[in-house]
N, C-alpha and C positions, 0 to 999 in steps of 0.2 A: 360842637366837638364831641366825639365819642372817645371812651377810654377803655383800655383793656390791660390786664396784667397776666403775664405768663411766667412759668418757672421752667428753666432748662438747665441741663448739665453743661459744664464747660466743654467747649469743642463740639457739642451736639448741634446738628443741623436742625433748624426749626423754620416753620412757615407762618406767614401772616396772610390771611385770605380776606379780601375786601370786594364787595359787590361793585361792579362798574358797568357802564353802558358806553363802550368806546366808540360805537358808531356815531354818537352825538358829539364826539370830540372831547368828552370829559374822561380823563384817565387819572389814576392815582400815581403820585410821584413821591419818592422818599424825600422829605423836606429836611429832616434832621436825623443824622446818623452818627452816633459816637464812634471814635476811633477804635474802641474796644469791640465793635460789632462789624463783621464783614458781610456785605451784600453779595450773595452768590449768584443771584439772577432773579428774573421774574418772567412769568408767562401767564396765559389765560387758561383756566381749566376748561376742558371740553365737557359739557353736560352729558349725562347719560341719555337724556331724551333729546329729540330734535328741537332746535330753537328757531325762532323767526327773526328776521332782521329787526334790530332795535331792542330785542330782549336783553335783559341784564345778564352778565357773565361774572365769573369770579376771577379776580386778578390775584395771583399768588406770588408773593415775594418770599425768597429763601435766604436765610441768614445763618451765621455761625458766630457765637461769642468767642472772644479771644482772652477775656479776663473775667474773673469772678466779680460779683457785685451787682449793682442796680444800673440798668442802661435804659435810656429813653429814646424811642424811635418815633418820629412824627411823620405822618403822611398827609398830603393835601390832594384834594380832588379838584382839578381845574383843566381848562383847555390850555394847551401849550402856548398859544398865541395871546392869552389873556393874563393879566397880572393878579387878578383876584380869584381866590379859591371859593368854591361853593360849600365845601365841607372839609373837615379835618378829622384825623383819627390818631390818637396817641397811645402807644403801646409801651408799657413798662416791662422790661425783661429782667427777671431776677435770676442770676446765675450762681450756682453753688459749686 
């Protein structure tokens, strides 16, 4: 498991970027999302250079906090048809 802490202002949109290789079937999924944080969407960043099939890309998740305080978001990397994840990432969001 990897950990990250970020600071954001209340109502400010922020992004979490995670490296993924979706052609292998492994994608990041939001596993834990507090009610005080809104998921605005997600997409893959297009790299500036050309990529080959199977190259990793960046999966970008966009959020907005709706309350001040400390919020914990957990992501898991797994294939949608499998129950076990191969990696997880935990982000602590502090909102002032």
